[in-house]
C-alpha positions as CSV (number, residue, x, y, z in Angstrom):
1,M,21.4,7.0,17.5
2,T,20.8,6.7,13.8
3,Y,23.2,4.7,11.7
4,P,23.9,6.0,8.2
5,A,22.7,3.9,5.2
6,H,26.2,2.8,4.2
7,I,26.9,1.4,7.7
8,R,23.5,-0.3,7.8
9,K,24.3,-2.0,4.5
10,K,27.6,-3.3,5.8
11,I,26.0,-4.7,9.0
12,L,23.1,-6.2,7.0
13,A,25.5,-7.9,4.7
14,E,26.9,-9.9,7.6
15,L,23.5,-11.6,7.9
16,E,24.4,-13.7,4.9
17,D,27.0,-15.6,7.0
18,S,25.7,-15.2,10.5
19,T,22.5,-15.1,12.6
20,Y,20.7,-12.0,13.7
21,R,21.8,-12.7,17.3
22,E,25.5,-13.0,16.3
23,V,25.5,-9.9,14.2
24,A,23.6,-7.9,16.8
25,A,26.0,-9.0,19.6
26,G,29.0,-8.1,17.5
27,H,27.7,-4.5,17.0
28,R,26.0,-4.2,20.4
29,I,22.6,-3.5,18.9
30,S,19.3,-5.3,19.2
31,P,18.3,-8.1,16.8
32,N,15.0,-6.3,16.4
33,I,16.9,-3.3,15.0
34,L,18.3,-5.6,12.3
35,A,14.9,-6.8,11.4
36,T,13.7,-3.2,11.2
37,W,16.7,-2.2,9.0
38,K,16.0,-5.2,6.7
39,K,12.5,-3.9,6.1
40,Q,13.6,-0.3,5.9
41,P,17.3,0.1,5.0
42,Q,17.2,3.9,4.6
43,P,17.0,5.9,7.8
44,K,14.0,8.2,8.3
45,G,14.5,11.9,8.2
46,S,15.2,13.7,11.4
47,R,12.5,14.9,13.7
48,R,11.6,18.5,14.2
49,S,14.1,20.1,16.5
50,T,11.6,22.1,18.5
51,P,8.1,21.1,19.7
52,R,5.1,22.9,18.3
53,L,3.5,25.4,20.5
54,L,-0.2,24.9,21.2
55,T,-2.5,27.8,21.9
56,E,-5.7,27.7,23.9
57,E,-7.7,28.1,20.7
58,V,-6.1,25.0,19.1
59,I,-6.7,22.8,22.3
60,R,-10.4,23.6,22.4
């Protein structure tokens, strides 16, 4: 699940008063996610909704 940027900012703001573990436990997310968000606060764009089709010519 992708959290919007404004939610991420609110959660990251809690790190000023608490530890990664405390904030992560309060929101039921991984402390590693918080570290990732701190490095990249804006969510990435969505993935393609359908996989690409490969033809025999492309595979060879």
